[in-house]
MISE-742778 format. One record per residue (C-alpha): x, y, z; residue in three letters. Coordinates in steps of 0.2 Angstrom, whole numbers, plus 5000, padded with zeros to 4 digits. Each point is the difference from the previous one (the first is absolute). Layout:
BEGIN
XYZala
...
This chain:
BEGIN
574655285669phe
500149824993ser
498949905011gly
499249965016leu
500449835011leu
499749925016gly
498150055000thr
498749934986val
498250065007tyr
499550125014arg
498250034998arg
498650034988gly
499349904985asn
501049904988leu
499750024982ser
500749854986phe
500150074984thr
498849944985pro
501149884994asp
499949925015gly
502249995000asn
500350145014ser
499450075017leu
499950165005leu
500350035018ser
500150155012pro
501850025010val
499650165012gly
499850154986asn
500849914985arg
499349854988ile
501149864997ser
499349884983leu
500649825001phe
500249924987asp
499649815003leu
500349924984lys
502050094998asn
500149985018asn
500450185004lys
499550165009cys
500350154996glu
499450165012thr
499250164989leu
500950165002pro
498750105006leu
499250035019ala
498650085007thr
500450115014arg
499149885012leu
499649805004asn
498749934984ile
498549955005val
499149944984cys
500649974982val
498950014985gly
500649914984leu
499250054982ser
499449844989pro
501450004987asp
501550025015gly
500750164994ser
499150125014leu
500149995016ala
499350115016ile
500950015017leu
499150085014ile
500850045017asp
499450025017glu
499450174998glu
499149964982gly
501550084989ala
499949914985ala
501449964987leu
499449964982leu
501649894994val
500449924985ser
500749835000leu
500750014984ile
501050135001gly
500250015020lys
499450155001cys
498850125011val
498950084987ile
498750085011his
499950045018gln
498350045008phe
499350045020tyr
498449915005phe
500150095017his
499449875011lys
500749825002pro
499549884986val
499349835004his
500249914983ser
500250044980val
499349894984ser
500050034981phe
498749934993ser
500249864988pro
500050104985asp
501350135006gly
498950164998lys
499550045017lys
500649965018phe
499250005016val
500950075017val
499249975015thr
500150105016lys
499150055015asp
498449934998asn
499950074980leu
500549924984ala
500550104986tyr
500349954981leu
501250104992tyr
500350004981his
501849904997ala
501550094990pro
499849974984gly
501249994985lys
499750194997lys
500950145009arg
499050085012glu
500150155013phe
499449895016asn
500249824996ala
498549965013phe
498450064996val
498849965013leu
498249934993asp
499049965014lys
500049985018thr
498849865008tyr
499350025017tyr
499249865011gly
501149925013pro
499750075018tyr
502149935003asp
501449984992glu
500249944983thr
501249834998thr
500049914984cys
499550034981ile
499549884987asp
499450024982trp
498849894989thr
501249944983asp
499050124988asp
500550175011ser
498050045002lys
500249985020cys
500949995016phe
499749955017ala
500750065015val
500149945019gly
500050085015ser
500550015018lys
498050015004asp
499849824994met
499150054985ser
500549974982thr
499450144985trp
499849964981val
500150144991phe
499950054980gly
501650094992ala
498650084990glu
498250045004arg
498949844998trp
498150014998ala
499749835009asn
501450025012leu
499750095016ile
501550025014tyr
499549895016tyr
501149915012ser
500049805002leu
500149965019gly
500149815009gly
501850035007his
500450045017lys
501650064997asp
501150134990val
500249944982ile
501649924995val
499849984981ala
498450014986cys
500349904984phe
498849984986phe
499849864991glu
500649974981glu
498850094989asn
498850035011ser
499350135014leu
500049855011asp
501150055017leu
500949925015tyr
500450105014thr
501449945015ile
499750065019ser
501450015012gln
499149885009asp
500449854987ala
498349994993ala
499650004980leu
498450064994cys
499649964982val
498850134992trp
498949954985gln
499550164986cys
498349974990asp
500750094987thr
501549954986glu
501250174996leu
499250004982asp
498350045009gly
500750175006leu
498950144992lys
501050164998pro
499250165008met
499050134989pro
501150144995pro
499550165011lys
499350174995asp
501450104991ala
499450165008ala
500249915019lys
501649934994glu
500850174995lys
499350075018lys
500949855011glu
501750044989glu
499950175004asp
499649975019asp
501549884999glu
501250144993glu
499750115014leu
500649895013leu
501949995006glu
500149814998glu
498949904988pro
499349865007lys
499349934983gly
498249925001glu
499449955018glu
499149865003ile
499149945016his
499749805003gly
498649975011lys
500149865015ala
498249954999asp
499150064985pro
498150014999ser
498949834990glu
499550144987gln
502050064999glu
500449824996thr
498749944989arg
500849954983asn
501550015005lys
501649905002val
499749885015lys
501349905012tyr
499649855010ser
501249925011arg
499949794996val
501449955012ala
501050065014lys
501749885004tyr
501050015017phe
502049964998phe
500249965018asn
499049875004lys
500849925014glu
499650155011gly
501950054999asp
499650214999phe
501350054988asn
500150184990asn
499749994983leu
501550134994thr
500149984981ala
499049934985ala
500349994980ala
498849914986tyr
500649934985his
498550024987lys
500549864987lys
500349865012thr
498750045014his
501549995014leu
499950125016leu
501350025008val
499950075020thr
501550025014gly
499650025017phe
501050105015ala
500849835005ser
500850004984gly
498949854992ile
499150004983phe
498949904993his
499449954982leu
498350004994his
498849954984glu
498750124998leu
498649994999pro
499949835009asp
501050065015phe
501249854997asn
501749995011leu
501349974987ile
501550045013his
500350075018ser
501850045004leu
501050115012ser
501350114991ile
500650105016ser
499650045016asp
499550174999gln
498550094991arg
499949994979ile
499750174997ala
499849994980ser
499749864988ile
500050014981ser
499749884985ile
500850004984asn
499150004984cys
500249824996thr
499649935018gly
501349915002asp
501050135014trp
499350035015ile
501050175009ala
499850045019phe
500950145010gly
500150005018cys
500750175007ser
500149945017gly
501849924995leu
500250104983gly
499749824988gln
499549974984leu
499649824993leu
499349964984val
499249825001trp
499549874984glu
498649925007trp
499749864989gln
501949945000ser
500050075018glu
501750084998ser
500850165005tyr
500350114985val
500850145011leu
500349995020lys
500950165005gln
500250085015gln
500850155009gly
500750025015his
498750065011phe
500850125013asn
501550124994ser
501349934990met
501850025007val
501449974989ser
500549944981leu
501549934994ala
500449974980tyr
500649834996ser
501950034989pro
499250014984asp
498650105002gly
498949864995gln
499049995020tyr
499650115014ile
499849935018val
498950085012thr
499750005017gly
498750065011gly
499250025019glu
498849864995asp
501649885002gly
499749954983lys
501649994987val
499550014983lys
500849994981val
499550104986trp
500450014984asn
500450154991thr
499549974981ser
498149915004ser
499850105018ser
499549865008phe
500549915017cys
500449824997phe
500549955018val
499850045017thr
500749955014phe
499149985018thr
501349955011glu
500350165010his
498950015017asn
500350195000ser
500450174990gly
501349974986val
501150145002thr
501249974986ala
500349914984val
501449974988thr
500649874984phe
501649915004thr
501250034983ser
499449834990thr
498350085000gly
499249835006tyr
500150035020val
498950145008val
500350025018leu
498950115012ser
500150075017ala
498750025014ser
499450055017leu
499749835004asp
501949975003gly
500449904985thr
501150044982val
499149864988arg
500749974983ala
499049924986phe
500549894985asp
499050064984leu
500349864991his
498849885010arg
499250155010tyr
500549945017arg
500650075016asn
501649915002phe
501050105014arg
499850085015thr
501050105008phe
499550055019thr
501150085016ser
500649945015pro
498750105010arg
498550064989pro
500150174991ser
498850104989gln
501050024983phe
499750164992ser
501350004984cys
500949904992leu
501649984987ala
500949864991val
501950014992asp
500249974979ser
500449835001ser
498449975012gly
500949895012glu
499950135015ile
498350065006val
499850155014ala
498750055008ala
499750145014gly
499150005016ser
498950145005gln
499949965017asp
501749935004ser
501050104992phe
500949884992glu
500549934980ile
500049814999phe
501149914987ile
499449824993trp
500649894986ser
499149954987met
500649844995gln
500049945018ser
498650115006gly
501250015017arg
500050185009leu
501950044997leu
500250175012asp
498950135007val
500650164996leu
499750135016ala
500750185003gly
498350094996his
499250115013glu
498350024992gly
498949884989pro
500749954982ile
499050084987ser
501149964983ser
501149874994leu
500850014982ser
501649894992phe
501450074990asn
499549924982pro
502150004996met
500549945017lys
499649905016cys
499550155011val
498450055009leu
499450165005ala
498750025012ser
498950155007ala
499350035017ser
499150135010trp
501550035011asp
500550114986lys
501549904993thr
500149904987val
501349865001lys
501049914987leu
500649795003trp
501249924990asp
499349814998met
501649944994leu
501250055015asp
499049935016ser
498450115000trp
500850145008arg
499750194997thr
500850094986lys
499450175002glu
498650105008thr
499350154993leu
499050115011ile
498650114996met
499050155005asn
498549905004ser
499049824999asp
500549914984val
498649934992leu
500749914985val
501649954991val
500449954981ala
501749954991phe
500350084982arg
499849854988pro
501850004998asp
500350025017gly
501150165002lys
498650105008glu
499049995015leu
498350105001ala
499350035017val
498550085004ala
499450085019ala
498450035010leu
500650214996asn
499549974981gly
501649994995gln
500949884987ile
502049985001thr
501249934989phe
501649925006trp
501549954994asp
500049855012his
501949944996glu
500650175008asn
498550055010ala
499850144991val
498350114994gln
500050044984thr
498450085000gly
498350025006ser
498250044995ile
498650095011glu
498549894997gly
498850075014arg
499050134989his
500049894985asp
499149855008leu
498450135002gln
499149895013met
498250024999gly
498650055013arg
499149885011lys
498150035001glu
500150035019leu
501550084999asp
499750225006lys
501650034990ile
500550034983thr
501149854987ala
501350155002lys
500349995018thr
499649815001ala
501449984990ala
501350075011lys
500549865009gly
499649864984lys
501449904990ser
500449864988phe
499849855007thr
500649894984thr
501450034987leu
500749924985cys
501450034987tyr
499449994981ser
501049864990ala
501350114993asp
500150105017gly
500050164992gln
498450025010ser
499249965016ile
498149975005leu
499350065015ala
498249965011gly
499150035016gly
498450045009leu
499350104984ser
499349984985lys
501250064990phe
501949914994val
501450104996cys
501449964989ile
501750105001tyr
501750004990asn
501349955013val
501350114990lys
499150165000glu
499249965014gln
498350064994ile
498249954999leu
499849934982met
498149975001lys
498749965013lys
498649854996phe
498350035008glu
499549815006ile
498350045000ser
498550114998cys
498949925011asn
499150105013tyr
499149865008ser
501649965008leu
500750125016asp
501550124999ala
499450064983met
499550175004glu
501250165001glu
499050125008tyr
498850015015leu
498150004991asp
499050115010arg
498449934992arg
500449825011lys
500350105018met
498650045012thr
500050095017glu
500249805007phe
501549974990gly
500349914982ser
498649914991met
501149844997ala
499749975020leu
498149974996ile
500049814995asp
498450024986glu
499249844996gly
501549915009gly
500149844989gly
499050014985gly
499249844994asp
500649915013glu
500150125016gly
498950105010val
498750074988ala
499250155012ile
501250045016pro
498750025011leu
499549945018pro
499449835001gly
500749964981val
500449805001lys
500449974980arg
501849974996gly
501550015008asp
500050165013met
502049975002ser
500250044981tyr
500850174997arg
500350094984his
501650044996phe
501150064985lys
501649924998pro
501650135000glu
501050034983ile
501749945002arg
501449914991val
500949875007thr
501449944991cys
500650074982val
501249874989arg
500850034982phe
499849874987cys
501849924995pro
499650024984thr
500050185002gly
498149994991arg
498950055013ser
499750035020trp
498849925012ala
499450095015ala
498949905015thr
498650135006ser
498350005008thr
499249984981glu
501049834997gly
501449994991leu
500650134987leu
501049974983leu
500750144993tyr
501049974982ser
500750104986leu
498950074989asp
499949894984ser
499050124991gly
500450114984leu
501550125006ile
501150074986phe
501749975007asp
501450014988pro
501849955002phe
501550114992glu
498850034985leu
500750084985asp
498950084985ile
500449874989asp
499149875011val
498349984994thr
498849824998pro
500250024981ser
501849995003asn
500349875010ile
498749894991arg
501050074984lys
501749925010thr
499249845005leu
499549974981gly
501950024996gln
500249875012lys
501050115013glu
499349945015tyr
501150055014thr
499850184993val
498249994997ala
500349945021ile
500850135005val
498950134991met
498649925006ala
500550015018phe
500550174997lys
498250044995leu
499249915016asn
498649954992glu
499549805008lys
499049954986lys
501350054985leu
501449935012ile
498949815001gln
499650034980glu
502050034997val
500749865010ile
498649854995glu
500750054983ala
501749945002val
500149834995pro
500549875013ser
501749964993gly
500650184999glu
499750025018val
501749955006asp
500750134987val
499050125005val
500349995019cys
501950004998ser
499950154990ser
499050125013leu
500650135011pro
500249975016asp
498750145005leu
498849924990tyr
500249835005val
499250055019glu
498550074990lys
499649864992leu
500149895014leu
498750115008glu
499050014986phe
500149784997leu
499549995019ala
498450114995ser
499749904985ala
499949845009phe
498550045009glu
498950024986thr
501049914983ser
499549834995cys
501750014991his
500949925013leu
501449904992glu
500450134989phe
500250115016tyr
500849875008leu
501550004987ile
500250205002trp
500049985020ala
501349854999his
501150084988lys
500150185006leu
500649925019leu
501149884992met
500850124989leu
500150185013his
499749915014gly
501950045008gln
499650174996lys
498449985006leu
500649935018lys
501150185004thr
498450094999arg
499149865010ser
499250115017val
499350124985lys
499249874989leu
499449885013leu
498150055000pro
500249994980val
500649815001ile
499049975014gln
498350094991phe
500749864984leu
500249865012gln
498150035007lys
499350004980ser
501149844997ile
499249915015gln
498450014998arg
499949944982his
501149865008phe
498749975013glu
498650004988asp
500949904986val
500749875011ser
498449965006lys
499149984982leu
501749904994cys
499849885016glu
498149984995trp
500449964983asn
501349875002ile
498849925013tyr
498749984987asn
501349954986ile
500749865012lys
498349955005tyr
499149984982thr
501749924996leu
499649875012ala
498149984995ile
500549974982ser
501449875006gln
498749915010gln
498950004985arg
501249924988gly
500649865013thr
498049954999lys
499750004983arg
501849894998leu
499449905014ala
498249964990glu
501149954984glu
501249885009thr
499149925014pro
501449885005gly
500950145007asp
498750075010glu
501049985016glu
501450104995glu
499050144992leu
498950005017asp
501650035010ser
500750134989asp
498250095001ser
499949985019asp
501850084998tyr
499550134991leu
498550065012met
C-alpha cells in the first residue's frame, strides 16, 4: 500500500503536529499526514477496524492514539509509522487529550472521564495504565482541555455543564460544575497559565469564568495513612478490572465544603448570532498565546474573535456544509477546517487571508480512473459529476472540472498526456486542456444518450463512446469535434470499449454476449464478432495489441487472439473475487458470491499480468501465461463499510430479523436524536446507511512501478516495495562490497558497476556510479554489457526522484540512450515501462527547474532595467544639457 488519494477528510478531529507544519486528518479507518511546507501528503500504512472518530497527539509529536467508533484504540508511532499497542475501551469514546507535559492523557466516554498514565520510554507490559476515574456529568461528555502545567483539566458535557478536575488531589480544589448554558457544551478552554476558563455551547453562547486562585495557589493533599492506603490497594487487586482511584464531583456542594476552596465566578456571557439567525455552533478552537478563538457553524460560516474582549476579527463562509472540526497550529497563523459532509479539508492563513491548502475529494463514489502516459498524473471521475486530476508524487488534486451535469462514467488521457476526456450520463463527452484548465471540446450525439464507456485511439484523433440506452457506439473527430459515424450492431447496452494500442481497431463489449472488433480505417465495418457464454462486462487490450482479455458475467476472464478469433485461455475468477455478505443478507458470503463477476480489468505495463476487480474488497492479479492467481490485495479492512463480513453474525439476528434494520440514533449529531413519537428535532427523512465496499476501476501505471484502484474508500495506490530487500542478480562468491570498492579504487569503473548490479544494493550502486568522473561516462557506457544497460536505466529513473545531481545523471541517461538506442528499440515493448519511468522523473524535475529559471531570468532583467535607469538619471544630473534626450531614453527603458 502506497497511499490514499481522492479522500482528504471523513470525520473526527484534525490535529496539527507540534512544529505546526503538518496536519493529521482521519480518512475513514486510516490517517493522512499533510506536509504543508513541502506540499506533500502521505497515508500512514496502518488501519483500524472501523472509522476513526478521535485522534490524540502527544506534545512531542512522536505518538498518536487513534480511536474508532466502537472504542478500539491503536497507539501509533509517527516516527516509525507503526502500531505499538492495541487497547479496547469497551464503549464509544468522545474525545482524547494528552497533558501538556506528555505524562498522562484523558479519555471521555459515556458520562465519565478516565485519566491514564501515558506510555513512557521504558518497556511496559500494558502501555495504558488507568490512574483515576472521574464521576460528575449526568450526560455524555463532549470535550477536554488541560491547563498549561498539567495540574487540572476541564470536561464539557451534553448536560450543559462544564467540570473542572485535578490531575492530582488538591486540598483546596473540590470538583464541582459550572453551569450558565442552555445547550450542549461544544468546547471549553483554559486561559494561558491560568485557571480562568471559557465555555462555548451549541446555541452559540460563550461564558467567561474567572478563578480566584492562580495555578501556583493549588495546595497538595496531605499524605494518606499508610495502612489505609495498603487496604485500598488490596481491595483493588480483588477486582477483575482495576478502576484506579475513583473521584466523585458534586454538582451542588454545600457552603461548608466550598469554604477556603477554589471559586469560579462568571464575569461575562457573549452571543455569536446577534442578528437572531439561529444557527448551531458545531466546532471551536482556541490559541492561548494569541488569544484567538475560532468557531465553526452548521451553515459553513466561521468567526474569528479576540478574547477576552470578544472583538470580531473575521466572519467568513468556507462551505455550505457543517464544519465538523477546527484546529490551530502552534504559531497561530494557520487554521484547519474539516467539513465531513463534502469531505473538504481547508487550511487558511487568517492574517494574509489566503489558502495554504484547499482539498476536496469526490463526495460520491469514484467510478473511473486513468493514468497519464508518463505516470505523473491520475484523473478520476465520480458520481458527483466532477473530474479531478491528481499529482501522484504530492497526492494532491490540482484541478477540478465541474462542467458535467450528471455522474461521470469513464475518463481517459490522450497519448500526449495534456488532454483529458470524460464521458457522462448527461449525454456529453468532454475534452479538457491541462495547459489552460478549460473544457475546449464537447461531443454530443444526435439524440440524447447516456454514455457508459469511453475510448480514444493511440494517435488521440478518434474518440469513441458507447451508449447504454440506444446500444450504439458514437465516433467523433478530436480535431474538428464532428460526429464521424454511429456504429450499430449490438443488441444490448455497451459495457466497455478499448482501442488496440498498435492498430486502429476498436473492441466493443455488450450485454448481448458479444465482443465486436471494428476497423477504424476501413469504413468502420465490423472486422470480427466474438461470441461469449455470458453478458460481457469489460474488455482490455494487451499493451502490445496482440491479445484481448474479456470478463463476463459468469465470473470468467477469457483471453483471445483477436486476429484469428481464437480463444487462447481462460481464468475461472469467481471464487477468487470472494464477495462479502451484506448486513441484511440471510446467506453467507460464499453463497452470495455464486453470481458475482469482475467488472474492471487492466494489463500490467509489460503485459505479463492482469489486474481484476469487482463488487468486492479484493483485487486479484493473475499471471496471463500460467493462468494462475499470483496475489490477492485486500483493499480495505474497514468494517464501517457494508459487504465486509464473511459469515452470518448470530448475535445481530433477532426473532424480528437483523439488528441492522433498526435505525438507532438516525443521523447522529444532525439527525433525529431519539426516535420517539412526536419528536420534531432534525431531519426526519435522514436514515443511517453503510456504503458498500466495491472496486469500480483498476489501472496499472505506464511506468510499471505502481497500480491504482478506485473504491468506496477512495483512490488507493499500490507501488513496488522500496524497502530493504536483498535481491542479488547472478551473484558470485567474489562479489562483495569490499571487492567492489577495491575495483573502484583501481579505476575499473565498468567492472565495478557490473559487480554492484550483481549484488543489487541500491546504496552501493549509487556510490559506484557517483564515483565515476563525468569525463569517463562515455567510455563506461560504450563498454557496458547489454544486460546491464537496462538495469542502469531503471536505476537512473529511480535515482532522479531523490538525487540532487541532476546534470550528472542526465549525462548518464543521454550517453546510454545515444550509444544503445538502436538495440533498445528492438526490445521497446519490454522496455517501455522503464523508459516511461525515466521520462516521468526527468519531466518532474524539468517543470520544477524551468519555473525557477524563468523567475530568475525575470528578476535579472528587472534588476538590469532598474540599474540602467538609475545610471541614466545620474548621467542626466551630471550633463544637464542633454536632459531631453536622456529623459526619452529612460521612458523607453520604463
